[in-house]
Phi, psi and omega in degrees: 000144179288132178273145175246128186278147179233150171240160173282116182246348179197152171215117181217154178301129175293128176274350183240336180247115181300129178077006180247164185228154173260112177264118183253124183252136180244142178290124175296125180076012175224183187250004180272144173241144186236095172289125182233124184280134181222163180279159181302321184292319177292320175299323177295312182299323180286316181295324174301317186289316178300316185278002179061037180271146183247105179295155176298323175240148177304128175283166187307310184292330173293320176299311184303318182293315177303315182293322177294319186286329179300331182250024171057036178252132181244146170267116186273323176197168179239134177235123168274103196257349183201161180220103184232125179053043180077001180256127178277140178245134184234164174211153179256131178264111186247156181208141174255009177101343183244316180228155175251134185240145168251129183240120184285145185206150168297148187290329180292314178295317179302314186288321174302323178285321184298320181294328183282324177273357185050042182254160182290154170250133178231155166223184180247163184297318182300326183281314177296323179297319188276326186238001177279158174241130184251144177259136169235118182065235181259001184252155178268137181224141174302122178280115181298147184284102183249034185297142189279338183230154178305324182302316185288330174295309184297328187294328182268317184295337182282000186257016186306135179284137175292152182102336177260346182300338185271349181281145173283165182298325178289322178295316178300318182296316183298315178300323176304309180306318180295315190294319180288325176298328182271002187062021177271083192285328176295322175292318181299321179299319177294318180289326175303311188295325179291317177295322181291327182293318183294317184290332180287324186282000000 
């Protein structure tokens, strides 16, 4: 499968989930955005590295980097390779110069490590198609779910957020536009999941 490169385009505090943050990844050379909900510790670890701040003691991800470098292991890339029941699955592609290894990781941890190793982040088309939000011009538009298989559709649609179920589809689409205009990606992701659920049913 062809890999699609992603950049970190946003990180904001969740307005609806206490202690959670919305990490937004953007398609390089494209208009799609991939919102991912992560915990506060991982959000802090990503933000600290992006802002080039130096904590008084090494964070867990800094320790991982130091440990890997001590044994001449480099993280070459991070791949977000699957999406099941609303959970993104990722892996680190590592090398010691002789052999390449794949290590399973939580997506938030994988990205915190990727920013430390300054390595690229990739995903696949079926994930962006089913969980992405597309921007056209200066406007955000709901990205139609064009997943290729029923399994891919159900993996996203089963994550519908409570609280949006009572709204009509038109009301949901209007709320999605509002959330995107406000750059509330985490809320937009929940509305998108509810819309996907209705399309799949």
